[in-house]
Structure formats: structure tokens, C-alpha cells
N, C-alpha and C positions, 0 to 999 in steps of 0.2 A: 285606599290604604293597603289593601291586599296586594295590589300591583307592586308597590314599593317593597313590601316584605318579600315578595317572590323574586324581585330583582336582587335584593340583598342576599337571599339564600343562594341564588344562582352564582353570584360573585364569590361567595364563600366557598361553594363547591368547586368553582374553577380555580380558585386560589389553592385549595387543598390538593387538587389534581396536579397543578403545576409543581407544588412542593414535592409530591410523591414522585413525579417524573424526574425532578432534579436529583432526588435521593437515589432512585434506582439507577441513575446514570453512572454511578460509581461501580456497579456490578460488572464483572468480566475479568479479563486478564490484563495485567499491566507489567511491562518489562521495566527494569530499573538499572541505573548506573549510580553508584554510591561511593563517595569519597569518605570513608569511615575514619574512626579515631586511630585504628591500628592497621588498616589494610584498605585496598580498593575492592569493591564487590560489584557483581552484577547478578541478575536473577529475575524471578517472576513473582508478582503478587497476584494471587487468585482471590477475587472478592466474590463470595457466594451469596446465599440467601440472607434476607434481613433477619436479625434477631429481634428487633423492635423497630419503631418508626425512625430511629436515627442511627442504628448500629447494625453492622453486618459481620458475619463470620467469614474468616479467610484463612489462607495458608501462604506463607512466604518461603520460597526456595532461594537460598543464598549461595552464590558461588564466589568464595574468596579468591583473589588473584593468586594467593599462595597455595591454592589447591583445596580440593574437597568440596563437599556440598553439605549445607546445614539447612534443616527444615524447622520452621517455627509456626505454631498456631498464631492466628492474628484476630484481634477484634478491631474493626474499623468503625470509627464514630464520625459522623458528618454533621456539621453545624454551619449551614450556609455554604460558603466555599472553603471553609477550614476543615481539614481532615486530620484526625489523629489515628495512628496505627499503633496498637499496643500488642506486642508479641509475648508469647510464653512457650514453655515446653520445647526448648531447642533439642533437636536430635540429629544424628548423623550416622551413616553406616561406614564412613571412611575417614572420620577424624574424631578425636576426643573433644567432647563438648563440655567437659567438666568446668572449663574456664570461660565458657561462652555465656555472656550475660544477655538475657532477653532484651530485644531492641524495642525502641519507641521512635516513631517518626511523626513530625509535625510539618504538614505540607499544606499548600494552598492549591485548590483545584481550579484550573483554567482550561475549559474545553477538554481536550484529550491528553492533558498534561497535568501532573502534580509536582510541585517543587517545594523544597524546604530543607530541613536538617534532621539529624538523628540525635538521640540522647538515650544511651543504654541505662539499664537499671542501676549501674554503679556510678553514673554521672559522666561517662566519657562522651563527649559531643563530637559528632562527625560534621565536617564542614558543609557538605552538600549532598542531596539526593534528588534525583529526577525520575519520576515514573511516567511512562508513556503508554497510552492504551494500545493494545495489540489489535 
């Protein structure tokens, strides 16, 4: 009986390790191309240390095609292969951000790529965003 309990414990441990490895797989830098609601954008998503077992702290650097650079803090939540990126605190040294609504992205993780759409805090939906691991 002890042997079966040991095997069950080992399987549980291996499952937990696999889940942890999958979650840490999101960490690092991701470049993106984004067809937004009011412009086209490119930039970098930096995914840092875990905040808890399913969320990470990050920073988004956005370069609108119309010029300038905007920075947003980001919280990245992972549930399986579904990833939600919720931004806050938009700032910029070279453009007015008073009309910049914090962004949210809903993407699916597939290897070194995340793909989905954006929806900002005032409900404007972008048609497509693709993140690629650097």
C-alpha cells in the first residue's frame, strides 16, 4: 500500500513541476505587432517575476505608427494556454497620454507566439495582436 501512495505522490510532484515550467515559460521579452482600434503599433512586452502562481509583473513599451512611445505597467495572468495582459499607468516622455486608455490583451499561447485581440478600458477593440518571443 505504501508503494502506491509513493507513486501517487511522485506523479503529483511531477504534475506540479510541469505546471510550474509551463507558467515560467511566459517570462522574458516578447516583441509585438498590433492592429489597434485607432493606429498600428509595435513594441516590447517584458514579462518579469511571478507575483503569484498564475500572474506575472511586466512592462509594455508601445510605439504607435503615428510616432512617440508609451509605457504601461502590465499584469500578465496565465490559465493554461490562455493569457490575459492588463495594463495600467500609461506614461510617455514625448506625447500626451491624457487620452490614452490602459490596454488589455486576450491572447492564446502557442510555443514562442501569442496571438489574440486587444480591448482597452473604454471598450475599443483592436482586430489583431501577435507577440513573438525574442
